C-alpha positions in Angstrom: -0.2 -0.1 0.0 3.0 2.3 -0.3 2.2 3.6 -3.4 -1.4 4.6 -2.5 -2.2 7.8 -0.8 -5.2 9.9 -0.3 -6.3 11.4 -3.7 -4.7 14.9 -4.6 -7.1 17.9 -4.5 -6.6 18.7 -8.3 -7.4 14.9 -9.1 -10.7 14.6 -7.0 -14.0 13.4 -8.5 -17.5 12.8 -7.7 -17.4 9.5 -6.1 -21.2 9.4 -5.5 -21.9 10.1 -9.3 -19.1 7.3 -10.3 -20.5 4.8 -8.0 -24.3 5.5 -9.0 -23.0 5.1 -12.7 -21.4 1.8 -11.7 -24.0 0.0 -9.5 -25.3 -2.1 -12.7 -21.7 -3.6 -13.0 -21.2 -4.5 -9.4 -23.1 -6.0 -6.3 -22.1 -3.3 -3.7 -24.6 -0.8 -2.3 -22.3 1.7 -0.6 -19.5 3.9 -1.9 -16.2 2.8 -2.1 -12.8 4.0 -0.3 -10.8 5.9 -3.0 -7.1 6.3 -2.7 -4.9 7.4 -5.7 -1.8 5.8 -7.0 1.2 7.9 -6.5 3.2 6.3 -9.3 2.6 6.9 -13.0 3.1 10.5 -15.0 0.5 10.2 -17.4 -3.2 8.8 -16.9 -4.4 9.2 -13.3 -5.1 5.8 -11.7 -7.3 4.9 -8.3 -7.9 2.0 -6.3 -11.5 1.9 -5.2 -11.9 -0.5 -2.1 -15.2 -2.2 -1.6 -15.9 -5.1 0.8 -14.2 -8.2 -0.7 -13.6 -6.6 -4.0 -10.8 -3.9 -5.1 -11.2 -2.4 -8.7 -9.0 0.0 -10.6 -10.2 3.2 -12.2 -8.3 5.0 -15.0 -9.0 8.5 -16.2 -7.1 11.2 -18.2 -5.1 13.9 -16.5 -7.0 17.4 -16.1 -5.3 19.8 -18.3 -4.1 20.1 -21.9 -2.8 17.0 -23.4 -1.8 15.7 -27.0 -4.8 15.0 -29.1 -4.1 11.2 -29.4 -3.0 10.6 -25.9 -5.0 9.7 -22.9 -8.0 7.5 -25.1 -9.5 5.7 -22.3 -12.1 3.8 -24.7 -8.7 2.7 -27.0 -7.0 1.5 -23.8 -10.2 -0.4 -22.6 -10.7 -2.0 -26.2 -7.2 -3.0 -26.4 -7.1 -5.0 -23.2 -10.6 -6.6 -23.6 -9.6 -7.7 -27.1 -6.3 -9.2 -26.2 -7.3 -10.9 -23.0 -8.4 -14.3 -24.5 -4.9 -14.7 -26.2 -3.0 -12.8 -23.5 -4.1 -13.6 -19.9 -1.8 -11.2 -18.5 -4.1 -8.4 -19.5 -6.3 -7.2 -16.8 -9.8 -8.1 -16.6 -11.9 -5.1 -17.8 -15.1 -4.3 -16.0 -16.9 -1.2 -17.6 -16.1 1.6 -19.7 -17.8 4.8 -19.4 -18.3 7.3 -22.1 -20.5 9.7 -20.6 -18.6 12.7 -19.8 -21.2 14.0 -17.3 -20.1 11.4 -14.9 -16.6 12.6 -14.5 -15.9 15.2 -16.6 -13.9 12.7 -19.1 -14.3 9.2 -20.4 -13.0 6.4 -17.7 -13.1 2.8 -17.3 -12.7 0.2 -14.6 -10.8 -3.2 -14.2 -10.0 -5.7 -11.7 -6.9 -5.0 -9.5 -4.3 -7.2 -10.2 -2.6 -8.6 -6.9 1.0 -9.3 -6.8 4.4 -7.4 -6.4 5.3 -4.4 -8.5 8.9 -3.6 -8.6 9.8 0.3 -8.6 13.1 2.1 -8.3 14.2 0.6 -5.0 13.0 -2.5 -3.6 12.7 -2.5 0.3 12.1 -6.4 0.6 14.6 -9.0 0.6 15.6 -10.3 -2.7 17.5 -13.1 -3.6 19.7 -14.0 -6.7 16.8 -16.6 -7.7 14.1 -13.7 -7.4 16.0 -11.4 -9.7 16.6 -14.4 -12.4 12.6 -14.9 -12.1 12.1 -11.2 -12.7 14.5 -10.6 -15.7 13.5 -14.0 -17.5 9.8 -13.5 -17.0 10.0 -9.8 -18.0 11.9 -10.8 -21.4 9.7 -13.8 -21.8 6.5 -11.7 -21.4 7.6 -9.4 -24.0 8.0 -12.4 -26.3 4.8 -14.0 -25.5 2.9 -10.5 -26.2 4.8 -10.1 -29.4 3.2 -13.6 -30.5 -0.3 -12.8 -30.1 -2.6 -12.7 -32.7 -2.3 -9.6 -33.9 -5.9 -9.8 -36.1 -7.4 -9.4 -32.6 -6.6 -5.7 -33.0 -7.0 -5.3 -36.5 -9.0 -1.9 -36.1 -5.7 -0.5 -34.7 -3.3 -1.9 -37.3 -2.4 0.9 -39.8 -0.4 -1.2 -42.0 3.2 -0.9 -43.2 5.3 2.2 -42.6 4.7 2.0 -38.8 8.6 3.1 -38.1 8.0 6.1 -40.3 4.8 7.2 -38.6 6.6 6.7 -35.2 9.4 9.1 -36.2 7.1 11.5 -37.6 4.6 11.4 -34.8 6.9 11.7 -32.1 8.7 14.6 -33.6 5.4 16.4 -34.2 4.7 15.8 -30.4 8.0 17.2 -29.2 7.9 20.3 -31.2 4.2 20.9 -30.1 5.4 20.4 -26.4 8.7 22.6 -26.5 9.4 24.8 -23.8 12.4 27.4 -23.8 14.6 25.4 -21.2 15.2 22.1 -23.3 17.0 21.3 -26.5 14.9 21.7 -29.8 16.0 18.2 -30.7 16.2 18.9 -34.3 19.4 17.1 -34.8 17.8 13.9 -33.3 14.8 14.1 -35.1 16.8 14.5 -38.4 18.8 11.7 -37.6 15.9 9.1 -36.9 14.0 10.6 -40.2 17.4 9.9 -42.2 18.3 6.4 -40.7 14.7 4.9 -40.1 14.6 1.0 -41.4 11.6 -0.6 -42.8 9.3 -2.3 -40.5 10.6 -5.7 -39.6 7.4 -7.3 -38.6 3.9 -6.4 -37.4 2.5 -7.6 -34.1 0.6 -6.5 -30.7 3.2 -4.0 -29.0 2.5 -2.9 -25.5 4.5 0.6 -26.0 5.3 1.0 -22.4 7.0 -2.2 -21.3 8.9 -1.6 -18.1 9.5 -3.6 -14.7 7.2 -1.3 -12.8 4.3 -2.0 -15.2 4.5 -5.8 -14.6 2.9 -7.7 -11.6 5.1 -10.3 -10.3 4.4 -13.7 -8.1 7.9 -14.3 -7.2 6.5 -17.3 -5.2 5.2 -18.7 -8.3 8.0 -17.6 -10.5 5.8 -15.7 -13.0 4.1 -12.5 -14.1 0.6 -12.3 -13.1 -0.4 -9.0 -14.7 0.7 -6.5 -16.9 -0.6 -2.6 -16.7 -0.6 0.8 -18.3 -1.7 -0.2 -21.9 -2.2 3.5 -23.1 0.4 3.3 -25.8 -0.3 -0.5 -27.0 -1.2 -1.2 -30.7 -0.1 -3.0 -33.6 3.4 -2.1 -34.8 7.0 -3.1 -35.1 8.4 -5.3 -32.3 11.7 -3.8 -32.4 10.4 -0.3 -31.7 8.6 -1.8 -28.8 11.8 -3.3 -27.6 13.8 0.2 -28.0 11.2 1.7 -26.2 11.5 -0.7 -23.2 15.1 -0.5 -23.2 15.0 3.5 -22.7 14.1 2.8 -19.2 16.7 0.0 -18.6 19.7 1.4 -16.6 22.5 -0.9 -16.5 24.5 -1.3 -13.1 27.5 0.7 -14.5 25.8 3.5 -16.3 27.2 7.0 -15.8 25.7 9.0 -12.7 23.5 11.1 -14.7 21.5 8.5 -16.8 21.4 6.2 -13.6 19.6 8.9 -11.8 16.7 8.7 -14.0 16.3 4.9 -13.1 12.7 4.1 -12.1 13.1 0.4 -12.1 15.6 -2.2 -10.6 17.3 -3.0 -13.8 20.7 -2.5 -11.9 20.4 -5.1 -9.4 23.2 -7.9 -9.7 22.1 -10.7 -12.2 20.0 -8.6 -14.3 20.7 -8.7 -17.9 22.6 -5.7 -19.4 20.6 -3.8 -22.4 22.8 -5.8 -25.0 22.0 -9.0 -23.2 18.4 -8.2 -22.9 18.3 -7.5 -26.7 20.1 -10.7 -27.7 17.9 -12.8 -25.3 14.8 -11.3 -27.1 16.2 -11.9 -30.5 16.9 -15.6 -29.7 13.4 -16.4 -28.0 11.6 -14.5 -30.7 13.5 -15.7 -33.7 14.1 -12.3 -35.0 17.3 -10.8 -36.1 18.7 -7.2 -36.0 22.1 -6.5 -37.1 22.5 -3.1 -35.7 20.2 -2.0 -32.8 21.4 1.9 -32.9 18.4 3.3 -34.4 16.0 1.6 -31.7 18.1 2.6 -29.1 18.0 6.2 -30.2 14.4 6.2 -30.9 13.6 4.8 -27.5 15.8 7.6 -26.0 13.9 10.1 -28.1 10.6 8.7 -27.7 10.9 8.7 -23.8 12.2 12.4 -23.9 8.8 13.3 -25.7 6.6 11.6 -23.1 8.5 13.3 -20.1 8.5 16.6 -22.2 4.7 16.6 -22.5 4.4 16.4 -18.9 6.9 19.0 -18.2 5.1 21.1 -20.4 2.0 20.7 -18.6 3.8 21.4 -15.2 5.2 24.5 -16.5 2.0 25.7 -17.6 0.7 25.1 -13.9 -1.9 22.1 -15.3 -0.6 19.7 -12.7 1.1 20.5 -9.4 2.4 17.0 -8.9 6.1 17.5 -7.3 7.2 14.1 -8.9 7.4 16.3 -12.2 9.6 19.2 -10.9 12.8 17.6 -12.4 11.3 16.5 -15.7 13.1 19.6 -17.7 16.3 18.4 -16.6 15.5 14.8 -17.6 14.5 15.9 -21.2 18.1 17.4 -21.5 19.8 14.4 -20.8 17.9 12.2 -22.6 18.1 14.1 -25.8 22.0 14.8 -25.2 22.2 10.7 -24.6 20.4 10.1 -27.9 22.8 12.5 -29.5 25.7 10.4 -28.3 24.3 7.3 -29.6 24.1 8.3 -33.1 26.6 6.9 -35.6 
């Protein structure tokens, strides 16, 4: 429960109205106790505690946001559609498109119970536990990329995924630019010049991080995968590159290591290169040079953080966790430039 707190004033909603709307989907008469998950920097996530049942509510943040981001209906539909093929997707409960209830579209799902590991692990972790985390994390991504992509046919825009991603994230960065971060033009030009053709097309998560995965170490497996906001049908190596942008090796320089938000640095965890090689071996895919995907992942993460930083600068969110995001964008853009060949 350390990741939970009272709901921030700016993120409050009418619990009575939400409960009244939800009544046809549940058996509880009384309103729930509501807490807010402190983690996460994009959509708002709440825990609804009913007697004998815990639900999770997801809604967009208040304030200006990217047009294509925070699409609750899309997020709900993706998880609903792949659940039959990918059991690690949470069980959806209900989608509310009536914005009079909360001022936005929102959805509810069953809470996945297990262990979520963030920047620092306070409990005792053994070498065997680390091996379980690493192996199941990589295996899970391979498993997701093997899901029948026809389940998400409506989200498949066809060939050209890499090109669309480079163009789309470049546009988002320019739209969210503030005067205290690099303009990123050098990175965007390099990505555009060096973009490869799509290697494949499959279901991708878009935000595959350890802290988006729920583990059951006692059973040596993953029991759930969260935060499907960026999921779609696309190129698997782009998904891998995006995942590795968060992966801090134990010997990384202090500046980049300061951005670590998952325990990828633990002894026994694979390095980024080992991660890539294991993924390629398990998925039976090939890649002679991963540089483009690494640079793209770093740039994409910079864009995600910059969009939040722009909202923070504009006073649209007061979450103190965002106070250092401008510095993080500077670091990531510079790191991406340093990786370019």
